[in-house]
Structures are given as C-alpha cells and as structure tokens.
C-alpha positions as CSV (number, residue, x, y, z in Angstrom):
1,X,23.0,9.2,7.9
2,X,23.0,11.9,5.2
3,X,19.7,13.3,4.1
4,X,20.0,11.6,0.7
5,X,20.6,8.2,2.3
6,X,17.7,8.9,4.7
7,X,15.3,9.6,1.9
8,X,16.4,6.5,0.0
9,X,15.8,4.4,3.1
10,X,12.3,6.0,3.5
11,X,11.5,5.3,-0.2
12,X,12.6,1.7,0.2
13,X,10.5,1.3,3.3
14,X,7.4,2.7,1.5
15,X,8.0,0.4,-1.4
16,X,8.3,-2.5,1.0
17,X,5.0,-1.5,2.8
18,X,3.1,-1.2,-0.5
19,X,4.3,-4.5,-1.7
20,X,3.2,-6.1,1.6
21,X,-0.2,-4.5,1.2
22,X,-0.4,-5.9,-2.4
23,X,0.5,-9.3,-1.1
24,X,-2.1,-9.2,1.6
25,X,-4.7,-8.0,-1.0
26,X,-3.6,-10.9,-3.3
27,X,-3.9,-13.3,-0.4
28,X,-7.4,-12.0,0.4
29,X,-8.5,-12.3,-3.2
30,X,-7.1,-15.8,-3.3
31,X,-8.9,-16.8,-0.2
32,X,-12.2,-15.4,-1.4
33,X,-11.7,-17.1,-4.8
34,X,-11.0,-20.4,-3.2
35,X,-14.0,-20.0,-0.9
36,X,-16.2,-19.3,-4.0
37,X,-14.8,-22.3,-5.9
38,X,-14.6,-24.7,-3.0
39,X,-17.8,-23.9,-1.0
40,X,-20.2,-26.0,-3.2
41,X,-17.8,-29.0,-3.2
42,X,-17.5,-28.8,0.6
43,X,-21.3,-28.6,1.0
44,X,-21.8,-31.6,-1.2
45,X,-19.1,-33.6,0.7
46,X,-20.7,-32.7,4.1
47,X,-24.2,-33.8,2.9
48,X,-22.7,-37.1,1.6
49,X,-20.8,-37.8,4.9
50,X,-23.7,-36.9,7.3
51,X,-25.6,-40.2,7.0
52,X,-22.4,-42.3,7.4
53,X,-21.5,-40.5,10.7
54,X,-25.0,-40.0,11.9
C-alpha cells in the first residue's frame, strides 16, 4: 500500500467508526425516548391485568 492509499483507508475507517458511534447514540436516544413515552402505558396495562391474573 502506498502512504496515500493508507491514509485514505484510515480516514474511511475513522468515518465508519464515527458513524457507528452516531448510530449507537441515536439508538440509545430512541430507546430512552420510547421508555419515556411507553412507561406510563405499560404501568397502566400492568395495573389493569393484575386483578385478572391474581
């Protein structure tokens, strides 16, 4: 590999890593957001279902 091709490969690798980090961050935000929006609904459902199963 020439040094030019090597640096290009390194840059591509870094870009790939940063995009993966962003995706993970997006996923984390999505999970947190879904928890915030879904948690009350889940709690209500659990309270409704308890007498039936219990």
